[in-house]
C-alpha angles and dihedrals in degrees: 000000000000123000090234091053092050091048092050091048092049092050092050094046093050092046091055092046090052090051089053096046099109112069092198091057091047091051093046092060095055136071112260094251093053101045096091098043132115094217097050112006153020100337087058096046090045090056091051092054093043092055092048092052093103093052105033124056110232095017093115091056089048091052092052091049091051092048091050093052091043089056091046092052095043092090114157096336109160121241108269115162124280100310102056137031123010091332092062092054091044091051092049092051093047094050097041111030095081091062095046096047107018094158097053118105136195108301093040120108094251092049091050091051092051094048089048089053090050092050090051093050091046093052090046092052090053090053093049093045090053095057117114116244112234108211123226090235137019110291095014127111115188119161118251112239095239087063097054107023131104097245103049106003151054101300095063096037092043093052092056090047090051089053091048090048089063095040106067095282101090095128093052095042102042102081095052094038092054091047092050094048093047094048094047092046090052091049094052093048094045126087129025135282088265093047111023119194093265095050114134127202115233093262092055101043114118110253126349114330112197112180095026107084092150095047134259145214115259115231106191136090105251098053105359144072095282089074096056090041092055093049095046091046092051091046090051087060103039111007138085116282119272125185114250095008097120091049089050092052090053093046095049093045092049092050090054090049090053096053095043116125119201097326092316138076135232110241088235127027135193127220117330132168110221118236120223094244137014116263137190121291130205110256128220119239113276112269096025126111123236116273116275134200144114111339097009091109098242105145091018097063141004106256094186095044132089095249103057105359153077101287095060094039092049090053091051091051091048090052089049089051090056094044094050098035088235114136093191092080091050091052091053091047092052092048090054093051092045091051089054092047091053090062123073114257090238089067095052118115092236133117122225130319100301132115101245105046101004148071096276089067090053088050094053092048091049093049092051090048092049089234101154101185094049091046091053092048092048092047091052091048092048093048091049092052093043097047101102135055120249120236092240104050119024112235096014113119120256089231090064094052108183092340111111106164137084109276106048102358148076098285092059092046090051093049093052091049091045090052091050090048094050095244096126127081110281091230138014135177087227106034111205094231092059079090085071093042090236089126 
């Protein structure tokens, strides 16, 4: 990573943070039901300022102001995972409070707020884990994606609880964490090779699903099996024991290996019988994109983005490699990231500069993987997309449009650039990108 690249990334990140300094202005630009959220609004901008507190004078005060207004605009928002509703505010507090008030200890107001957030998330995970699974056909029982995914379900909530479990909140986190692990393990081990436990009929697939009229199994991190795999693999390394978890990690990883296509993955896959161990795959020529066509998911998912594509899936396989002590999965993950790095960023199937669909998500995955060439390519692409101000909010990148929050907006873009630039704390008990299950 060049010094010039880091300096440019730092400048862009701080410019975006300055443009998002006023919580009232942030709230004014958003619909009322999105103002409080982590994905789009104040919980996301609060997290950005909290994580910059060590590098930017006044950032801690900004973070507190954004959290206060987020709480005030929460209203009667329904529980909806860790990106909207009370869970989004809880997640933001959990990931950011340590940087704003590093000296506070249990018994202080900030510590009480964080433990309260963990208790809320834990109780919510227990509720989600207890939901019945309506099957797509008589006698079947596959798990609906809102139950298991990162956005609304157990993978995202469970990952935050796992972080809290190792950060002085084990008692509060344990009930929900155990419930999440058990439910996800059961899901992975349920079903058949033709209809794995996360299989979705066409009418229940997330987003449009051309080419899959009979249904499919989603591969990616946001709404697919890579999210549960990442959580279970991380829990295998640092969490409380759960029966069957190690077998589930192996089964999910092997299934992803089976449906891989030329160092990439279709966002949705049809029936596949997992092989016992990963094997070599034919690679496309350097500089060419993966093959496309009916059913490959192009146009119905972003196969080079964090949410549905290779970067997030590769991170999940790398985490599985560590959990199982099996380097074969790590080698496949590295091949996938290298194949992406060998293509120009302009050819990536991504959208904008954001974390979810865009180049900033690729950047975070590459940084966590230690993949230098991909990180540099993703940083250049993100800086290019974030180089100009938008007409609506001075200093906010064009690529973010009206989106200001963490997932698809300016706050997430700034955090990825700040991480690349070295502006963020070198270590944290609750790393911010655990929200993406990259760590």
